[in-house]
C-alpha positions as CSV (number, residue, x, y, z in Angstrom):
1,M,0.0,0.0,0.0
2,N,1.3,3.4,-1.0
3,L,1.3,5.9,1.8
4,S,0.2,9.5,1.2
5,T,2.5,12.4,2.1
6,N,0.3,13.2,5.1
7,E,0.5,9.6,6.4
8,K,4.3,9.6,6.0
9,K,4.5,13.0,7.9
10,L,2.3,11.6,10.7
11,R,4.5,8.5,11.0
12,H,7.7,10.6,11.2
13,L,6.0,12.9,13.8
14,E,5.1,9.9,15.9
15,T,8.7,8.6,15.8
16,F,10.0,12.1,16.6
17,K,7.6,12.3,19.6
18,R,8.9,9.0,21.0
19,L,12.5,10.2,20.7
20,I,11.7,13.5,22.4
21,N,9.9,11.6,25.2
22,L,12.8,9.2,25.6
23,G,15.3,12.1,25.7
24,L,13.4,14.2,28.2
25,T,12.8,11.1,30.4
26,T,16.5,10.2,30.3
27,V,17.6,13.6,31.4
28,C,15.2,13.6,34.4
29,L,16.3,10.1,35.5
30,G,19.9,11.0,34.9
31,L,19.7,14.0,37.2
32,E,18.2,11.9,40.0
33,I,20.9,9.2,39.5
34,A,23.6,11.9,39.5
35,I,22.3,13.2,42.9
36,F,22.6,9.7,44.3
37,A,26.1,9.3,42.8
38,Y,27.2,12.5,44.4
39,W,26.0,11.4,47.9
40,W,27.5,8.0,47.3
41,Q,30.9,9.5,46.7
42,M,30.6,12.0,49.5
43,Q,28.9,10.0,52.2
44,F,27.5,6.5,51.6
45,R,30.5,4.6,50.3
46,W,32.6,5.1,53.5
47,S,30.1,3.1,55.5
48,V,30.2,0.1,53.2
49,V,33.8,0.1,52.1
50,E,34.5,-3.4,53.5
51,A,31.7,-4.9,51.5
52,L,32.8,-3.1,48.3
53,R,36.4,-4.5,48.6
54,Y,35.1,-7.7,47.1
55,F,34.2,-5.8,43.9
56,Q,37.5,-3.8,43.9
57,G,37.2,-0.5,42.0
58,K,34.1,-1.5,40.1
59,G,32.0,-1.6,43.3
60,H,31.2,2.1,43.1
61,V,29.9,1.8,39.5
62,L,28.0,-1.3,40.4
63,E,26.1,0.4,43.3
64,V,25.2,3.5,41.3
65,S,24.1,1.1,38.4
66,I,21.9,-0.9,40.9
67,Y,20.2,2.4,42.1
68,G,19.7,3.5,38.5
69,V,18.1,0.2,37.4
70,V,15.8,0.2,40.5
71,L,14.8,3.8,39.9
72,I,14.1,3.2,36.2
73,L,12.0,0.1,36.9
74,L,9.9,1.8,39.6
75,S,9.5,5.0,37.5
76,S,8.2,2.9,34.6
77,M,5.8,1.0,36.9
78,Y,4.4,4.0,38.6
79,G,4.2,6.1,35.4
80,G,6.7,8.7,36.4
81,I,8.3,8.8,33.0
82,R,5.1,9.0,31.0
83,L,5.5,12.6,29.7
84,G,2.5,13.7,27.7
85,Y,0.4,10.9,29.1
86,L,-0.4,11.8,32.7
87,K,-1.5,15.2,34.1
88,N,1.3,17.3,35.4
89,V,0.5,16.9,39.1
90,E,0.0,13.1,38.6
91,L,3.3,12.9,36.8
92,I,5.2,14.7,39.5
93,F,3.5,12.6,42.2
94,S,4.3,9.4,40.4
95,Q,7.9,10.2,39.9
96,V,8.4,11.5,43.5
97,F,6.8,8.3,44.8
98,A,8.9,6.1,42.6
99,T,12.0,7.9,43.8
100,L,10.9,7.5,47.4
101,M,10.5,3.7,46.9
102,A,13.9,3.5,45.2
103,N,15.5,5.3,48.1
104,I,13.9,3.1,50.7
105,F,15.1,0.0,48.7
106,I,18.7,1.3,48.5
107,Y,18.6,2.5,52.1
108,A,17.8,-1.1,53.2
109,E,20.4,-2.5,50.9
110,L,23.2,-0.2,52.1
111,S,22.2,-0.9,55.8
112,V,22.6,-4.6,55.2
113,M,26.0,-4.0,53.5
114,A,27.1,-1.8,56.4
115,A,25.7,-4.3,59.0
116,Q,24.0,-1.5,60.8
117,P,21.1,1.0,60.1
118,F,22.2,4.0,58.1
119,V,21.6,7.4,59.6
120,P,18.6,8.6,57.6
121,D,19.3,12.4,57.6
122,V,21.5,12.3,54.5
123,F,18.9,10.1,52.7
124,I,16.2,12.6,53.6
125,L,18.3,15.5,52.3
126,M,18.9,13.5,49.1
127,M,15.2,12.9,48.7
128,V,14.5,16.6,49.1
129,E,17.0,17.5,46.5
130,Q,15.6,14.9,44.1
131,T,12.0,16.1,44.7
132,I,13.0,19.7,43.9
133,V,14.7,18.5,40.7
134,V,11.7,16.4,39.7
135,I,9.2,19.2,40.3
136,I,11.2,21.8,38.4
137,Y,12.2,19.5,35.6
138,I,8.9,17.9,34.9
139,N,7.1,21.3,34.8
140,V,9.6,22.5,32.3
141,A,9.7,19.3,30.3
142,N,6.0,18.9,30.1
143,R,5.5,22.5,28.9
144,L,8.1,21.9,26.2
145,Y,6.6,18.5,25.2
146,R,3.1,20.0,24.9
147,A,4.4,23.0,23.0
148,I,6.0,20.7,20.5
149,F,3.2,18.1,20.4
150,P,-0.3,19.7,20.6
151,P,-3.4,17.5,21.6
152,R,-4.4,14.8,19.2
153,R,-7.4,15.8,17.1
154,L,-10.1,13.1,17.1
155,L,-13.0,12.0,14.8
156,L,-15.6,10.4,17.0
157,I,-17.8,7.7,15.3
158,H,-20.8,7.1,17.6
159,G,-24.1,5.2,17.7
160,D,-27.5,6.0,19.2
161,R,-26.3,6.5,22.8
162,P,-25.8,10.2,23.7
163,I,-22.2,11.2,23.1
164,E,-21.9,13.4,26.2
165,N,-20.6,10.6,28.3
166,I,-17.7,9.9,25.9
167,S,-17.1,13.6,25.2
168,S,-16.9,14.3,28.9
169,K,-14.2,11.7,29.4
170,F,-12.0,13.1,26.6
171,A,-12.8,16.7,27.9
172,L,-11.0,15.8,31.1
173,R,-7.8,15.5,29.1
174,K,-7.9,18.5,26.7
175,D,-4.1,18.6,27.0
176,K,-4.0,15.2,25.2
177,Y,-7.2,14.9,23.1
178,I,-9.7,17.2,21.4
179,I,-12.8,15.8,19.6
180,T,-13.0,18.0,16.5
181,R,-15.6,16.2,14.5
182,T,-18.3,13.6,15.1
183,I,-20.3,11.4,12.8
184,H,-23.2,8.9,13.4
185,V,-22.5,5.4,12.2
186,E,-26.0,5.2,10.6
187,E,-24.8,7.5,7.9
188,G,-23.4,4.4,6.3
189,F,-20.1,2.7,5.9
190,E,-19.2,4.6,2.7
191,A,-20.0,8.0,4.1
192,V,-18.1,7.3,7.4
193,C,-15.0,6.0,5.5
194,R,-15.1,9.1,3.2
195,T,-15.3,11.3,6.3
196,I,-12.4,9.5,7.9
197,Q,-10.2,10.0,4.8
198,E,-11.2,13.6,4.3
199,S,-10.6,14.5,7.9
200,Y,-7.3,12.6,7.9
201,E,-5.9,14.1,4.7
202,S,-7.0,17.6,5.5
203,G,-5.3,17.5,8.9
204,E,-8.6,18.2,10.7
205,C,-8.3,14.9,12.6
206,N,-5.3,12.6,13.0
207,A,-7.0,9.7,14.8
208,V,-10.4,8.0,15.1
209,V,-12.4,7.0,18.1
210,L,-14.8,4.1,17.7
211,G,-17.5,4.7,20.4
212,D,-20.6,2.7,21.4
213,I,-21.3,1.1,18.0
214,S,-22.3,-2.5,17.3
215,V,-19.8,-5.2,16.5
216,A,-21.4,-5.5,13.0
217,D,-20.8,-1.8,12.3
218,R,-17.4,-1.7,14.1
219,T,-15.7,-4.6,12.3
220,P,-15.5,-3.1,8.8
221,L,-14.4,0.3,10.2
222,I,-11.5,-1.4,12.1
223,K,-10.4,-3.2,9.0
224,F,-10.6,0.1,7.0
225,C,-8.5,2.1,9.6
226,Y,-6.0,-0.7,10.0
227,G,-5.7,-1.2,6.2
228,H,-5.1,2.6,5.7
229,S,-2.6,2.9,8.6
230,I,-5.0,5.3,10.4
231,R,-4.7,5.4,14.2
232,F,-7.9,4.5,16.0
233,Y,-9.0,4.2,19.7
234,L,-11.5,1.6,20.6
235,L,-13.8,1.7,23.7
236,P,-14.0,-2.1,24.4
237,K,-17.1,-4.1,25.1
238,I,-17.2,-6.9,27.7
239,T,-16.5,-9.5,25.0
240,D,-13.4,-7.6,23.9
241,V,-12.1,-7.6,27.5
242,I,-12.7,-11.4,27.7
243,L,-10.8,-12.0,24.5
244,M,-7.8,-9.9,25.8
245,G,-6.8,-12.8,28.1
246,A,-7.5,-15.6,25.6
247,E,-4.6,-18.0,25.0
248,E,-3.3,-18.3,21.4
249,L,-3.2,-21.9,20.1
250,H,-1.5,-23.2,17.0
251,V,-3.0,-26.7,16.8
252,F,-4.1,-26.3,13.2
253,D,-2.8,-24.2,10.3
254,S,-4.8,-21.2,11.4
255,P,-4.7,-19.4,14.8
256,M,-7.2,-20.3,17.5
257,L,-8.1,-18.5,20.7
258,L,-8.9,-20.4,23.9
259,T,-10.8,-19.0,26.9
260,R,-10.7,-21.6,29.7
261,E,-13.6,-22.5,32.0
262,Y,-11.6,-21.6,35.1
263,S,-9.8,-18.3,35.8
264,L,-6.8,-19.5,37.8
265,T,-4.8,-22.7,37.5
266,I,-4.2,-24.8,40.5
267,E,-0.6,-23.6,40.7
268,Q,-1.7,-20.0,40.5
269,R,-4.2,-20.6,43.3
270,I,-1.6,-22.2,45.6
271,I,1.0,-19.4,45.0
272,K,-1.7,-16.7,45.5
273,R,-2.8,-18.3,48.8
274,C,0.7,-18.6,50.1
275,I,1.3,-14.9,49.3
276,D,-2.0,-14.0,51.0
277,V,-1.2,-15.9,54.2
278,T,2.4,-14.8,54.5
279,G,1.6,-11.1,53.7
280,A,-1.4,-11.0,56.1
281,L,0.6,-12.4,59.0
282,I,3.5,-9.9,58.4
283,L,1.1,-6.9,58.0
284,L,-0.9,-7.9,61.1
285,A,2.3,-7.9,63.2
286,L,3.4,-4.5,61.8
287,A,0.0,-2.9,61.9
288,S,-1.1,-4.0,65.3
289,P,-0.1,-0.8,67.1
290,F,-2.1,1.3,64.5
291,M,-5.1,-1.0,64.8
292,L,-5.0,-0.6,68.6
293,L,-4.9,3.2,68.4
294,T,-7.7,3.2,65.8
295,A,-9.9,1.0,67.9
296,L,-9.3,3.3,70.9
297,A,-10.2,6.4,68.9
298,I,-13.4,5.0,67.6
299,K,-14.5,3.8,71.1
300,L,-13.7,7.1,72.7
301,Y,-15.6,9.2,70.1
302,D,-19.1,7.8,70.5
303,G,-18.8,4.6,72.7
304,G,-20.1,2.5,69.8
305,P,-18.7,-0.8,68.5
306,V,-15.2,-0.7,67.1
307,L,-15.7,-3.2,64.3
308,Y,-18.3,-3.1,61.6
309,K,-19.4,-6.5,60.1
310,Q,-21.3,-6.6,56.8
311,V,-22.3,-9.4,54.5
312,R,-20.4,-9.4,51.2
313,C,-19.9,-11.8,48.3
314,T,-16.7,-13.5,47.2
315,L,-15.8,-16.4,44.8
316,N,-18.9,-17.9,43.2
317,Q,-21.1,-15.4,45.0
318,R,-20.5,-17.1,48.4
319,E,-21.5,-14.8,51.3
320,F,-19.2,-13.9,54.2
321,Y,-18.9,-11.3,56.9
322,I,-16.3,-8.6,56.0
323,M,-14.7,-6.8,58.9
324,K,-13.8,-3.1,59.0
325,F,-13.2,-0.5,61.6
326,R,-16.4,1.4,61.9
327,S,-16.2,4.8,60.1
328,M,-19.9,5.7,60.1
329,R,-22.5,6.5,62.7
330,T,-24.1,3.5,64.4
331,D,-27.5,4.5,62.8
332,A,-26.0,4.9,59.3
333,E,-28.6,2.5,57.8
334,K,-31.4,2.7,60.4
335,D,-33.9,2.6,57.5
336,G,-32.7,-0.8,56.5
337,V,-31.8,0.3,53.0
338,A,-28.4,-0.8,51.6
339,R,-26.5,2.0,49.9
340,L,-23.0,2.6,48.8
341,A,-20.9,5.3,50.6
342,Q,-21.2,8.6,48.7
343,K,-18.9,11.4,48.1
344,N,-19.1,13.8,51.1
345,D,-21.3,11.3,52.9
346,D,-22.7,12.9,56.1
347,R,-23.0,9.5,57.8
348,I,-19.2,9.3,58.2
349,T,-17.9,10.4,61.6
350,P,-14.9,12.8,62.1
351,V,-12.8,9.8,63.2
352,G,-14.1,7.9,60.3
353,K,-13.0,10.5,57.8
354,I,-9.4,10.3,59.1
355,I,-9.2,6.5,59.1
356,R,-10.8,6.3,55.7
357,K,-8.3,8.8,54.3
358,C,-5.4,6.7,55.8
359,R,-7.2,3.4,54.8
360,L,-6.9,2.3,58.5
361,D,-10.5,1.2,58.3
362,E,-9.5,-1.7,56.0
363,L,-6.9,-3.3,58.3
364,P,-9.3,-5.8,59.9
365,Q,-9.8,-7.4,56.5
366,L,-6.4,-8.9,57.0
367,V,-8.3,-11.4,59.2
368,N,-10.7,-12.1,56.3
369,I,-7.6,-12.8,54.1
370,L,-6.3,-15.3,56.6
371,R,-9.7,-17.0,56.8
372,G,-9.7,-17.4,53.0
373,D,-12.7,-15.2,52.3
374,M,-10.6,-12.6,50.5
375,S,-7.2,-12.2,48.8
376,F,-4.9,-9.2,48.7
377,I,-5.7,-8.5,45.0
378,G,-9.1,-9.1,43.4
379,P,-12.4,-7.4,42.7
380,R,-13.7,-5.5,45.7
381,P,-16.5,-7.5,47.4
382,E,-20.0,-6.1,47.1
383,R,-23.1,-6.5,49.2
384,P,-25.8,-9.0,48.0
385,E,-28.3,-6.2,47.7
386,I,-26.0,-4.0,45.6
387,I,-25.1,-7.0,43.4
388,A,-28.8,-7.6,42.8
389,Q,-29.2,-4.0,41.6
390,Y,-26.2,-4.3,39.3
391,L,-27.4,-7.7,37.9
392,E,-30.7,-6.0,36.8
393,V,-28.9,-3.9,34.3
394,M,-25.6,-5.8,33.9
395,P,-26.0,-9.6,33.9
396,E,-22.2,-9.8,33.2
397,F,-21.6,-8.4,36.7
398,A,-21.6,-12.0,38.0
399,C,-18.5,-12.7,36.0
400,R,-16.4,-10.7,38.4
401,M,-17.0,-13.3,41.1
402,K,-15.1,-15.9,39.1
403,V,-12.2,-15.2,41.5
404,K,-11.9,-14.4,45.2
405,A,-12.7,-10.9,46.3
406,G,-9.8,-8.7,47.1
407,L,-8.5,-5.9,49.5
408,A,-7.6,-4.0,46.3
409,G,-8.1,-4.6,42.7
410,F,-7.6,-3.5,39.1
411,A,-10.6,-1.1,39.3
412,Q,-9.1,0.6,42.4
413,V,-5.7,1.1,40.8
414,Y,-6.8,2.2,37.4
415,G,-10.2,3.6,38.1
416,K,-11.5,6.6,40.0
417,Y,-14.1,7.2,42.7
418,N,-16.7,8.1,40.1
419,T,-15.8,5.5,37.5
420,S,-19.1,4.0,36.2
421,P,-20.1,0.5,37.4
422,Y,-19.8,-0.7,33.8
423,D,-16.3,0.6,33.4
424,K,-15.3,-0.9,36.8
425,L,-16.7,-4.2,35.6
426,K,-14.5,-4.1,32.5
427,L,-11.4,-3.2,34.6
428,D,-12.1,-6.2,37.0
429,L,-12.6,-8.5,34.0
430,T,-9.3,-7.3,32.6
431,Y,-7.6,-8.5,35.8
432,I,-9.4,-11.8,35.8
433,E,-8.6,-12.6,32.1
434,N,-5.0,-11.5,32.3
435,Y,-4.2,-12.9,35.7
436,S,-0.6,-13.8,36.7
437,V,1.4,-13.8,39.9
438,M,3.5,-11.0,38.5
439,L,0.4,-8.9,37.9
440,D,-0.7,-9.4,41.5
441,I,2.8,-8.2,42.7
442,K,2.6,-5.2,40.3
443,L,-0.9,-4.3,41.6
444,M,0.3,-4.6,45.2
445,L,3.1,-2.1,44.5
446,L,0.7,0.2,42.6
447,T,-1.7,0.1,45.5
448,L,0.9,1.7,47.7
449,K,0.8,4.7,45.4
450,I,-3.0,5.1,45.3
451,L,-3.2,5.0,49.1
452,F,-1.7,8.6,49.0
453,W,-3.8,9.8,46.0
454,P,-7.0,11.7,47.0
455,D,-9.3,10.1,44.4
456,S,-8.8,6.7,45.8
457,T,-10.6,7.2,49.2
458,E,-13.8,8.9,48.0
459,G,-17.2,7.2,47.7
460,V,-19.3,6.9,44.6
461,E,-21.7,9.5,43.2
462,A,-25.2,9.0,44.6
463,E,-27.0,8.0,41.4
464,Q,-24.6,5.8,39.5
465,I,-26.8,2.6,39.7
466,T,-30.0,4.6,38.9
467,A,-28.4,6.4,36.1
468,L,-27.1,3.1,34.6
469,R,-30.5,1.6,34.9
470,E,-32.1,4.6,33.2
471,E,-29.5,4.5,30.4
472,R,-30.1,0.8,29.8
473,K,-33.9,1.4,29.7
474,K,-33.6,4.2,27.2
475,Q,-31.3,2.0,25.1
476,Q,-33.8,-0.8,25.1
477,E,-36.6,1.7,24.1
478,R,-34.6,3.0,21.2
479,Q,-33.9,-0.6,20.0
480,D,-37.6,-1.5,20.3
481,K,-38.6,1.5,18.3
482,K,-36.0,0.6,15.7
483,D,-37.4,-2.9,15.5
484,E,-40.9,-1.6,15.0
485,E,-39.8,0.5,12.1
């Protein structure tokens, strides 16, 4: 296929963008590593000189290299080097957090090498210096990056559902995306393809978004965009998420995808259980002083019970009693109606607000993990009444209970407090269909980051389930009307 001049230009621009991103990231990480190398030469190496004698003169290079590798890996995991992808404040927070984790790791390593705890004051000073460098550099680099590479201009192809929901998502990232044109899929395949080509060749749009359109309408458009080397974004359906984790087989002379009847193999279940038990025992020992203080604060505030037990559902929709430190008033559900915690919920006590912000209210769930009701990582357990409401509009919601419920999950790491139930379901299914032990470990490390991010501790908006039910009802009415015609 011959590429047009505009297509070649866009390809070169994309390559240039990646090189700029790589260069700016390298400078940022290089500056942080240089700060560590300076303090290594001035301070740290004298405390571990005996250990380094085994490596002779190369020991200094080795130690700085170890720090560099750890910092790069953590920065990549936490998203600290994703210029142009995250918002400025998220980018700074991610890189500072990655640097903190790298410094904690290297502090522990050097303490072992020195056979005694390092004095932390120099590490704190180094962390302050690195934080200042990160804040200044990322602000400058991000401004430069966005000046060179403006937001991507999008053509949105949509169906009958109102486009406000999709538009509002993209509007949150105007620094990255701008929807400049829309077209309804019912205008026909030929008209849509003509619009794509015209928008692409004129420069009005340089990417396509395939929104809430049927698989029958979507498939030929995917082939068209792929065949013409046009970038497109796809908002996946549940079936797409399931196929993401399918295993590729080559039994015949054509590829075949396999989705198994079970989510985790027996080996994965054994390893996952061992990690859960070991981790829960260690954390219970470390957290016991904080749990004692939390219990005391709750009791002194209103004299009510310290723990709050509630029926939740786990693997195969089995019910169990989840345990949390009580963060709401004792009469929070005196009307007997089950409802999710909402943003700015007035039922939460002053003590409750603090322990929810710090996630201390979740600590008793370590006992649930030991009992085998929950795992560290998995979809958050819901109440049977809430599940029943979800199942009315999302029968697929039952699929998230193919694995054990978790203390934290994919939806908590990558979603937000107001992420819609349908999108949270897709995130949870992404975890289930792509499960691995390494993914669990990665999500555990990412959970440390979201504990300090404000969005992660809020409740849901009040009308999410109702809004979803109304949307499904309107969608069905539109389909019925179309069938009558």
